[in-house]
Structures are given as C-alpha cells and as structure tokens.
Rosetta silent file (secondary structure, phi, psi, omega in degrees, C-alpha in Angstrom):
SEQUENCE: XXXXXXXXXXXXXXXXXXXXXXXXXXXXXXXXXXXXXXXXXXXXXXXXXXXXXXXXXXXXXXXXXXXXXXXXXXXXXXXXXXXXXXXXXXXXXXXXXXXXXXXXXXXXXXXXXXXXXXXXXXXXXXXXXXXXXXXXXXXXXXXXXXXXXXXXXXXXXXXXXXXXXXXXXXXXXXXXXXXXXXXXXXXXXXXXXXXXXXXXXXXXXXXXXXXXXXXXXXXXXXXXXXXXXXXXXXXXXXXXXXXXXXXXXXXXXX
SCORE:     score description
SCORE:     0.000 S_00000001
   1 L     0.000  -29.389  179.047  -24.180    3.946   -1.852 S_00000001
   2 H   -61.713  -41.045  177.216  -23.459    5.583    1.518 S_00000001
   3 H   -60.364  -43.191 -177.733  -20.496    3.230    2.025 S_00000001
   4 H   -61.973  -47.997 -178.204  -19.165    4.113   -1.438 S_00000001
   5 H   -64.702  -39.345  179.423  -19.351    7.871   -0.908 S_00000001
   6 H   -64.361  -40.739  179.569  -17.780    7.604    2.553 S_00000001
   7 H   -66.762  -40.313  179.765  -14.947    5.513    1.157 S_00000001
   8 H   -64.928  -41.043  178.666  -14.377    7.906   -1.726 S_00000001
   9 H   -62.195  -37.691  178.964  -14.196   10.890    0.596 S_00000001
  10 H   -66.232  -39.490  177.760  -11.596    9.070    2.657 S_00000001
  11 H   -60.557  -37.896 -178.928   -9.544    8.359   -0.455 S_00000001
  12 H   -63.913  -28.879  179.510   -9.573   12.056   -1.291 S_00000001
  13 H   -64.236  -24.574 -179.721   -7.946   12.834    2.052 S_00000001
  14 L  -102.881   60.824 -174.974   -4.894   10.941    0.852 S_00000001
  15 L   -55.765  123.010  178.186   -4.269   13.039   -2.236 S_00000001
  16 L    81.513   -1.375 -177.564   -1.835   11.283   -4.511 S_00000001
  17 L   -89.677  -48.415 -179.396   -1.464    8.254   -2.238 S_00000001
  18 L   -96.104  119.560 -177.904   -4.037    5.858   -3.674 S_00000001
  19 L  -100.660   96.784 -175.092   -3.700    5.517   -7.430 S_00000001
  20 L   -74.290  121.868 -177.862   -7.077    4.266   -8.625 S_00000001
  21 L   -61.668  127.262 -174.642   -6.682    2.294  -11.846 S_00000001
  22 H   -61.919  -29.700 -175.659   -8.397    4.144  -14.630 S_00000001
  23 H   -64.191  -24.881 -176.721   -9.671    0.982  -16.278 S_00000001
  24 H   -61.058  -33.951 -175.195  -12.081    0.304  -13.413 S_00000001
  25 H   -73.047  -11.270 -179.386  -14.338    3.177  -14.392 S_00000001
  26 H  -100.288   -9.506 -173.015  -14.874    1.595  -17.807 S_00000001
  27 L   -96.043  136.624  172.266  -15.766   -1.939  -16.721 S_00000001
  28 L    77.930   -1.025 -174.643  -19.257   -3.213  -16.090 S_00000001
  29 L   -72.342  -27.344 -176.390  -21.021    0.105  -16.685 S_00000001
  30 L   -69.261  -30.917 -175.190  -23.039   -1.141  -19.644 S_00000001
  31 L  -102.470   -2.865 -176.397  -24.879   -3.827  -17.651 S_00000001
  32 L   -79.580  163.482  175.933  -25.275   -2.042  -14.297 S_00000001
  33 L   -87.614 -168.307 -176.085  -28.420   -0.427  -12.929 S_00000001
  34 H   -63.287  -34.196  178.861  -28.780    3.240  -11.961 S_00000001
  35 H   -65.247  -41.842  178.147  -26.884    2.676   -8.693 S_00000001
  36 H   -62.085  -39.316  179.954  -23.989    1.135  -10.616 S_00000001
  37 H   -63.555  -40.129  177.806  -23.989    4.108  -12.966 S_00000001
  38 H   -63.531  -38.832  179.799  -23.780    6.491  -10.035 S_00000001
  39 H   -66.876  -41.291  178.123  -20.833    4.547   -8.630 S_00000001
  40 H   -62.637  -42.572  178.571  -19.034    4.631  -11.985 S_00000001
  41 H   -61.470  -38.356  178.809  -19.692    8.358  -12.212 S_00000001
  42 H   -64.521  -42.606  178.424  -18.255    8.791   -8.729 S_00000001
  43 H   -62.178  -37.478  179.647  -15.111    6.883   -9.727 S_00000001
  44 H   -63.498  -40.746  179.415  -14.773    9.097  -12.793 S_00000001
  45 H   -65.164  -40.439 -179.667  -14.890   12.224  -10.642 S_00000001
  46 H   -67.185  -46.063  179.943  -12.271   10.823   -8.278 S_00000001
  47 H   -63.888  -34.425  175.793   -9.914    9.714  -11.048 S_00000001
  48 H   -64.976  -38.023  178.324  -10.299   13.130  -12.657 S_00000001
  49 H   -64.730  -44.124 -179.210   -9.379   14.757   -9.362 S_00000001
  50 H   -65.757  -29.211 -178.101   -6.285   12.575   -9.002 S_00000001
  51 L   -66.158  -16.568  178.396   -5.185   13.394  -12.544 S_00000001
  52 L   -92.592   -0.326  177.529   -4.627   16.962  -11.378 S_00000001
  53 L   -90.539  179.975 -178.910   -2.215   15.879   -8.617 S_00000001
  54 L   -76.478  -12.438 -178.625    1.495   15.234   -9.012 S_00000001
  55 L  -101.804  130.727  177.221    0.917   11.469   -9.145 S_00000001
  56 L   -79.921  142.144  176.970   -0.270    9.788  -12.312 S_00000001
  57 H   -60.716  -36.338 -177.188   -3.003    7.194  -11.997 S_00000001
  58 H   -73.097  -20.550 -177.240   -1.052    4.872  -14.246 S_00000001
  59 H   -60.419  -31.502 -176.964    2.089    5.116  -12.090 S_00000001
  60 H   -59.439  -36.202 -174.893    0.587    2.792   -9.499 S_00000001
  61 H  -103.903   12.124  177.772    0.604   -0.132  -11.915 S_00000001
  62 L   -78.337  136.818 -179.440    3.859    0.613  -13.719 S_00000001
  63 L   -66.786  153.162  174.844    6.459   -2.131  -13.391 S_00000001
  64 L   -71.013  -16.458  178.937    9.678   -1.509  -11.494 S_00000001
  65 L   -96.784  122.970 -178.051   11.489   -2.697  -14.622 S_00000001
  66 L   -63.089  133.650  174.021   11.753   -0.057  -17.322 S_00000001
  67 L    80.002    0.566 -178.164   10.176   -1.049  -20.614 S_00000001
  68 L   -86.567  143.180  179.001    8.626   -4.246  -19.275 S_00000001
  69 L   -65.116  136.837 -177.975    5.065   -5.109  -20.180 S_00000001
  70 L   -79.704  126.775  175.615    2.702   -4.550  -17.274 S_00000001
  71 L   -94.238  146.827 -175.616    0.990   -7.680  -15.983 S_00000001
  72 E  -147.815  138.772  170.325   -2.452   -7.361  -14.446 S_00000001
  73 E  -112.094  121.215 -176.543   -5.026   -9.509  -12.722 S_00000001
  74 E  -124.146  139.206  175.861   -8.465   -7.961  -12.978 S_00000001
  75 L  -139.298   44.170 -174.992  -11.787   -8.944  -11.473 S_00000001
  76 H   -63.258  -24.483  179.350  -13.728   -5.719  -11.932 S_00000001
  77 H   -65.781  -19.248  179.877  -16.900   -7.631  -12.773 S_00000001
  78 H  -104.524    3.503 -173.649  -16.899   -8.779   -9.124 S_00000001
  79 L   -58.951  133.175  176.971  -15.903   -5.413   -7.669 S_00000001
  80 E  -120.030  141.601  175.809  -17.766   -4.402   -4.497 S_00000001
  81 L   -99.722   -4.316  175.826  -17.858   -0.940   -2.905 S_00000001
  82 L   -89.076  113.466 -175.630  -19.236   -2.294    0.382 S_00000001
  83 L   -58.546  -19.738 -177.375  -16.183   -2.990    2.614 S_00000001
  84 L   -84.850  -13.033 -178.149  -18.080   -5.790    4.375 S_00000001
  85 L   -69.620  154.150  176.767  -18.643   -7.856    1.210 S_00000001
  86 L   -82.636  -14.895 -178.894  -16.541  -10.945    0.495 S_00000001
  87 L   -68.041  158.997  179.237  -16.169   -9.953   -3.167 S_00000001
  88 L   -57.257  146.776  179.954  -12.900   -8.301   -4.320 S_00000001
  89 E  -121.689  160.757  175.946  -12.496   -4.618   -3.447 S_00000001
  90 L   -68.180  -41.483 -172.370  -10.487   -1.795   -4.908 S_00000001
  91 L  -111.424   11.995  178.084   -8.782   -0.965   -1.589 S_00000001
  92 L   101.350   -7.369  178.030   -8.836   -4.303    0.232 S_00000001
  93 L    73.436 -161.548 -177.644  -12.244   -4.023    1.878 S_00000001
  94 L   -70.669  131.275  179.864  -12.873   -3.999    5.618 S_00000001
  95 L  -126.632  105.812 -177.489   -9.700   -4.456    7.684 S_00000001
  96 L   -72.492  -40.902 -179.768  -10.307   -5.002   11.388 S_00000001
  97 L  -132.331  147.352  178.194   -6.625   -5.263   12.331 S_00000001
  98 H   -61.304  -31.103  179.928   -3.465   -4.224   10.508 S_00000001
  99 H   -68.198  -11.021  176.286   -2.172   -7.742   11.068 S_00000001
 100 H   -66.030  -27.818 -176.813   -5.000   -8.960    8.807 S_00000001
 101 L  -117.672  -24.819  177.827   -3.016   -7.749    5.793 S_00000001
 102 L   -95.990   85.431 -172.787    0.568   -7.370    7.051 S_00000001
 103 L  -155.026  158.279 -175.404    1.336  -11.079    7.470 S_00000001
 104 L  -107.249   27.684  177.147    3.505  -13.857    6.085 S_00000001
 105 L  -124.445   26.116 -179.656    0.877  -16.544    5.565 S_00000001
 106 L   -98.664  165.479 -179.468   -0.886  -15.173    2.489 S_00000001
 107 L  -129.326  163.802  174.621   -0.869  -16.538   -1.053 S_00000001
 108 H   -55.712  -37.555  179.369   -1.294  -15.036   -4.532 S_00000001
 109 H   -63.537  -40.961  178.707   -4.803  -16.543   -4.594 S_00000001
 110 H   -60.478  -40.516 -179.527   -5.685  -14.798   -1.308 S_00000001
 111 H   -64.047  -48.149 -176.680   -4.554  -11.474   -2.798 S_00000001
 112 H   -72.050  -19.435  175.139   -6.604  -11.809   -5.982 S_00000001
 113 H   -80.759  -22.608 -177.230   -9.666  -12.836   -3.992 S_00000001
 114 H   -95.047  -35.295 -178.492   -9.421   -9.718   -1.821 S_00000001
 115 E  -109.782  142.759 -177.241   -8.450   -7.081   -4.408 S_00000001
 116 L   -80.490  -20.319 -177.168  -10.232   -6.434   -7.686 S_00000001
 117 E  -145.407  124.759 -173.836   -7.120   -5.271   -9.526 S_00000001
 118 E  -132.442  129.636  174.043   -3.558   -6.431   -8.901 S_00000001
 119 E   -85.978  127.931 -174.296   -0.320   -5.473  -10.633 S_00000001
 120 E  -111.340   -9.970 -179.506    1.812   -8.597  -11.101 S_00000001
 121 E   -98.047   54.668  176.023    4.893   -7.382  -12.984 S_00000001
 122 E  -114.579  127.770 -175.360    6.624   -5.933   -9.929 S_00000001
 123 E  -128.257  145.291  175.220   10.040   -7.371   -9.134 S_00000001
 124 E  -143.381  114.970 -173.793   12.527   -7.072   -6.293 S_00000001
 125 L    56.534 -125.236 -179.869   15.727   -9.105   -6.522 S_00000001
 126 L   -99.606   15.431 -176.041   14.537  -12.603   -7.568 S_00000001
 127 E  -101.725  148.590  175.521   11.052  -12.133   -6.120 S_00000001
 128 E  -102.585  133.484 -177.573    7.784  -11.425   -7.932 S_00000001
 129 E  -104.028  150.786  172.078    5.509   -8.813   -6.437 S_00000001
 130 E  -119.657  109.816 -172.865    1.750   -8.421   -6.301 S_00000001
 131 E  -105.370  134.694 -177.880    0.951   -4.731   -5.789 S_00000001
 132 E  -140.107  153.998  171.290   -2.392   -3.395   -4.601 S_00000001
 133 E   -82.985  148.469 -177.381   -3.857   -0.118   -3.291 S_00000001
 134 E  -144.474  138.592  169.506   -4.998   -0.237    0.320 S_00000001
 135 E  -128.639  115.558 -173.651   -7.062    1.819    2.775 S_00000001
 136 L   -81.883  -14.120 -179.651   -7.148    0.173    6.208 S_00000001
 137 L   165.367 -163.548 -173.386   -9.981    2.307    7.590 S_00000001
 138 L  -120.823    8.833  178.920  -11.171    5.824    8.287 S_00000001
 139 L   -88.332  166.635 -177.121   -9.555    6.679   11.624 S_00000001
 140 L   -61.960  -31.332 -177.706   -6.580    8.992   12.089 S_00000001
 141 L   -93.580   10.344  174.522   -4.243    6.059   12.775 S_00000001
 142 L   -79.717  168.551 -177.491   -5.305    4.107    9.673 S_00000001
 143 E  -117.963  150.877  172.155   -3.084    3.784    6.618 S_00000001
 144 E  -142.397  133.028 -179.348   -3.569    4.495    2.916 S_00000001
 145 E   168.637 -151.747  178.758   -1.071    3.724    0.213 S_00000001
 146 E  -112.634  139.189 -177.203    0.355    0.924   -1.911 S_00000001
 147 E  -124.980  131.214 -178.935    1.061   -2.546   -0.572 S_00000001
 148 E  -126.973  127.312  174.778    3.271   -5.117   -2.304 S_00000001
 149 E  -103.149  130.206 -179.144    3.610   -8.800   -1.454 S_00000001
 150 E  -111.625  132.085 -177.869    6.715  -10.527   -2.832 S_00000001
 151 E  -120.183  149.504  174.451    6.857  -14.271   -3.501 S_00000001
 152 L   -85.242 -174.604 -176.093    9.652  -16.650   -4.390 S_00000001
 153 L   -68.739  -18.359  176.483    9.430  -19.234   -7.183 S_00000001
 154 L   -89.666    9.651  179.069    7.722  -21.650   -4.790 S_00000001
 155 L    64.218   27.758  173.552    4.939  -19.078   -4.265 S_00000001
 156 L  -100.278  131.713 -177.794    5.933  -18.547   -0.638 S_00000001
 157 E   -68.825  133.449 -178.061    5.791  -14.956    0.540 S_00000001
 158 E  -120.993  -20.709 -173.812    9.207  -13.567    1.450 S_00000001
 159 E  -150.749  144.140  174.809    8.763   -9.803    1.627 S_00000001
 160 E  -127.826  131.647 -179.192    6.084   -7.194    2.348 S_00000001
 161 E  -131.047  137.576  178.540    6.487   -3.573    1.352 S_00000001
 162 E  -134.091  143.953  172.670    4.245   -0.588    2.052 S_00000001
 163 E  -143.098  123.231 -178.025    4.415    3.076    1.095 S_00000001
 164 E  -178.730 -150.106 -174.358    1.737    5.559    2.084 S_00000001
 165 E  -138.400  160.924  172.928    0.456    7.932    4.728 S_00000001
 166 E  -152.063  161.936  176.108   -1.237    8.100    8.111 S_00000001
 167 L   -92.230  -17.470 -178.750   -2.403   10.780   10.512 S_00000001
 168 L  -150.987  112.848 -175.160   -1.017    8.967   13.569 S_00000001
 169 L   -80.636   -1.577 -173.994    1.816    6.381   13.330 S_00000001
 170 H   -57.051  -39.747 -176.212    1.291    4.926   16.828 S_00000001
 171 H   -67.823  -44.478  179.982   -0.780    1.979   15.593 S_00000001
 172 H   -70.944  -33.849  176.972    1.647    0.838   12.906 S_00000001
 173 H   -63.275  -43.236  179.190    4.596    1.343   15.271 S_00000001
 174 H   -59.866  -43.070  178.622    2.912   -0.868   17.861 S_00000001
 175 H   -62.644  -44.283 -177.972    2.402   -3.628   15.269 S_00000001
 176 H   -64.522  -37.706 -179.983    6.012   -3.430   14.104 S_00000001
 177 H   -72.948  -45.020 -173.007    7.353   -3.619   17.655 S_00000001
 178 H   -82.139  -42.196 -175.505    5.074   -6.362   18.940 S_00000001
 179 L   -90.538  -34.562 -174.579    4.559   -8.598   15.917 S_00000001
 180 L  -114.913   -0.502  170.533    7.760   -8.096   13.927 S_00000001
 181 L    63.320   34.583  171.543   10.188   -7.130   16.721 S_00000001
 182 L   -79.580  147.528  179.220   11.497   -3.906   15.206 S_00000001
 183 E  -123.985  149.363 -177.671   13.161   -1.531   17.677 S_00000001
 184 E   -69.316  139.706  179.385   13.475    2.234   17.606 S_00000001
 185 L  -123.919  151.708  178.166   16.824    3.635   16.455 S_00000001
 186 L   -62.123  136.453 -178.012   18.331    7.132   16.809 S_00000001
 187 L  -167.422  158.959  173.262   17.524    9.279   13.792 S_00000001
 188 L   -88.684   -5.084  175.118   16.648   12.755   12.631 S_00000001
 189 L   -72.252  172.127  175.218   13.558   11.300   10.947 S_00000001
 190 L   -65.701  -26.895  177.274   10.196   11.301   12.695 S_00000001
 191 E  -173.726  141.061  176.808   10.846    7.632   13.416 S_00000001
 192 E  -140.545  122.339 -178.110   13.145    4.782   12.405 S_00000001
 193 E  -127.504  133.106 -173.946   12.580    1.181   13.484 S_00000001
 194 E  -136.886  142.000  167.173   14.823   -1.721   12.491 S_00000001
 195 E  -112.512  128.152 -178.464   15.067   -5.450   13.057 S_00000001
 196 E  -110.574  154.022  176.326   18.575   -6.830   12.620 S_00000001
 197 E  -139.957  120.977 -174.726   19.868  -10.337   11.998 S_00000001
 198 L    55.026   40.812  177.179   23.584  -11.078   12.355 S_00000001
 199 L    67.304   16.708  175.904   24.085   -7.325   12.762 S_00000001
 200 E  -120.816  136.035  178.844   22.426   -6.612    9.428 S_00000001
 201 E   -66.455  133.465  177.754   19.023   -4.912    9.066 S_00000001
 202 E  -119.411  -16.183  176.328   16.382   -7.254    7.637 S_00000001
 203 E  -145.284  143.549 -173.876   13.234   -5.191    8.246 S_00000001
 204 E  -142.806  138.541  169.231   12.752   -1.418    8.383 S_00000001
 205 E  -123.073  124.580  177.155   10.013    1.088    9.199 S_00000001
 206 E  -114.629  136.157  176.658   10.591    4.738    8.279 S_00000001
 207 E  -125.655  123.550 -175.735    8.343    7.581    9.416 S_00000001
 208 E  -130.583  138.175  172.816    8.789   10.987    7.821 S_00000001
 209 E   -83.885  127.178  177.851    6.885   14.227    8.181 S_00000001
 210 L   -58.253  152.822 -178.657    5.990   15.676    4.765 S_00000001
 211 L   -60.829  -39.600 -179.404    7.630   18.974    3.932 S_00000001
 212 L  -115.014  122.440  179.371    4.260   20.717    3.699 S_00000001
 213 L  -129.799  134.437  176.452    1.571   19.933    6.289 S_00000001
 214 L  -138.661  168.264 -174.870   -1.747   21.733    6.750 S_00000001
 215 H   -62.905  -23.028 -178.068   -4.919   21.277    8.756 S_00000001
 216 H   -80.758   -3.929 -179.185   -6.787   19.946    5.732 S_00000001
 217 H  -123.456   49.292 -176.857   -4.542   16.874    5.463 S_00000001
 218 H   -60.706  -32.553 -177.681   -4.874   15.463    8.966 S_00000001
 219 H   -81.209   -3.663  179.319   -4.879   11.886    7.669 S_00000001
 220 H  -127.836   39.513 -179.924   -1.564   12.328    5.852 S_00000001
 221 L   -70.213  -23.779 -177.249    0.556   14.006    8.525 S_00000001
 222 E  -131.339  136.173  172.771    3.158   11.243    8.312 S_00000001
 223 E   -89.738  129.560 -177.165    4.686    9.373    5.399 S_00000001
 224 E  -115.127  129.785  173.707    5.076    5.676    6.193 S_00000001
 225 E  -135.337  132.089  171.998    7.479    3.300    4.441 S_00000001
 226 E  -149.007  153.828  173.142    8.376   -0.181    5.526 S_00000001
 227 E  -132.323  123.348  177.491    9.896   -3.380    4.232 S_00000001
 228 E  -113.769  131.543  176.819    9.468   -6.629    6.137 S_00000001
 229 E  -115.387  139.557  179.616   11.427   -9.743    5.223 S_00000001
 230 L   -58.901  129.688  177.893   10.554  -13.244    6.351 S_00000001
 231 L   -60.635  121.042 -179.765   12.957  -14.350    9.104 S_00000001
 232 L  -166.277  158.473  176.728   15.305  -16.866    7.512 S_00000001
 233 L   -62.316  127.609  179.676   18.989  -17.625    7.143 S_00000001
 234 L    87.062    1.226  178.383   20.414  -15.183    4.628 S_00000001
 235 L   -61.785  142.981  178.845   17.457  -12.789    4.762 S_00000001
 236 L  -155.969  161.465  176.720   18.349   -9.232    3.831 S_00000001
 237 L   -67.597  155.127  173.663   16.842   -5.932    2.809 S_00000001
 238 L   -64.914  159.358  179.430   16.256   -5.191   -0.841 S_00000001
 239 H   -60.816  -33.097  179.947   18.936   -3.153   -2.573 S_00000001
 240 H   -65.755  -44.593 -179.623   16.521   -0.221   -2.706 S_00000001
 241 H   -73.482  -29.050  173.599   15.963   -0.156    1.032 S_00000001
 242 H   -63.797  -38.822  178.049   19.674   -0.616    1.736 S_00000001
 243 H   -67.263  -39.167  178.379   20.270    2.501   -0.342 S_00000001
 244 H   -62.813  -45.225  179.370   17.533    4.372    1.545 S_00000001
 245 H   -64.138  -37.880  178.416   19.065    3.451    4.902 S_00000001
 246 H   -62.877  -41.827  177.643   22.506    4.465    3.697 S_00000001
 247 H   -64.799  -43.354  177.800   21.152    7.870    2.677 S_00000001
 248 H   -58.760  -43.646 -178.810   19.398    8.275    6.037 S_00000001
 249 H   -63.370  -41.566  179.858   22.628    7.420    7.869 S_00000001
 250 H   -67.586  -37.074  178.953   24.619    9.942    5.861 S_00000001
 251 H   -66.732  -35.297 -179.340   22.017   12.673    6.461 S_00000001
 252 H   -66.197  -21.149 -179.275   22.128   12.021   10.203 S_00000001
 253 H   -83.657  -15.953 -177.014   25.860   12.811   10.157 S_00000001
 254 L   -70.319    0.000    0.000   25.339   16.272    8.654 S_00000001
C-alpha cells in the first residue's frame, strides 16, 4: 500500500497531466480484500480531485477523430499498483531508463502487457495509435503525461509521441541528443530540438515553460512535447507537428 500512496501523491503533482480512466475505479472492487478496497477508494479520491481541474478524465481516451467510437483494451483485473510487478500498470510501472519506453522495437502486445488500459482509436495520418498514461519515476527530471505509439498496417512502430511535464528537462534532452540525434535550434521557447532528413524535420522536441509556475509545482516546471519518427525514406512529421513548428517559427519572427 505504501507504493500505491507514494505513486498517487506523485500523480497529484502533475495536476491535469495524467488522466486516470474513470472505469478503473469500478473494476474488481467486488472481489478484492480490504487492501483492494482501500486502493479503489484512493483511486476514487484522485479521480475526484482531477475532475475539478481543467482537464476531463475522459479526454485522455477520446479519439483524435471527432464522432468516432472509442476503442479500448482493458486488463484491470490484472492491474498492479506495485511498480516492480510484471502485471499491467496504470502508468507503465517501474521505468529504469527513459529508453525503456521511448524506443522503436515495441509491439502492440508489449504495450498491452505493460499497461492496464490502452486507448486504441487514436490515428495520425495512416497510422494507428496506442495511447497510454505514463509516469517514469519520482525524481525532478522524470516525466508524466500521455504517450502514444503509432503503428503501420504491418504492426511495425513508425512514430512515438509524448505530451506532458517535467521539473528538469536535462534528462529527456540528453536522450534525444544521444539516442535520436536531435540538435538544438534557435528559438524563443525554453528549448527546441530537431532532427532533419533531406532538409525536412522528421523528429521534434519542444520545451515550454508554463505561463503560471509556482513553488508547489516543482515537477511540472516545463511542458514537454515530442514526436519521433522512425528513420526511413520518406519519413516526415505529422501534419499536426508541422503546424506547431510553423506557428513556432512565425512567433520567433515577432
């Protein structure tokens, strides 16, 4: 139970970042023991807290396509609150290195074995996404947010997208530079890192300072967004990220 409470407190530090699916608090409670009941009660308190923020709990699992039925893979009966367990977790479980989850050798099966609840009706161009909430740890340079893996029709991963927060971007910047070969570019943002191919950006990391920052939100001092595309002939950024970069470029000219 100590692991559960510690994890929940960490989630609270990222107000509005992790959207805990409401259905989890209703599953498995009838057959659990007193410890399970306490955990369900804790989830109820957290989801109630999030419902008072600007982000809706349901928004996390809403499809990118308006009006489309939401697809879901659920394994709440196997849900574990101990990050060290092999069973599926709400936030991805224990993550020793960021490269454990930001990688191009994963499969849909790997995702559903690691996360207890996965949104599957997420689309980008011709790719299908698997979206999950993630907390990489409890240190200032850890990340919390939403992570989406995109696969082609052959079930090969082609794109990784993350949106969330951190208290110190140095760790994610180091990974992007060393593992994915992004380089820093001039910008008025807190940080902009790009990898280009044939003079076109194919991967991007954006770091932005939130408009309002206070001492009580040390773990969310920086907003982190990135899109990584598998190196290949014809690889390109999604239309959404091309639009974001275009807006950034225009703002830098002001």
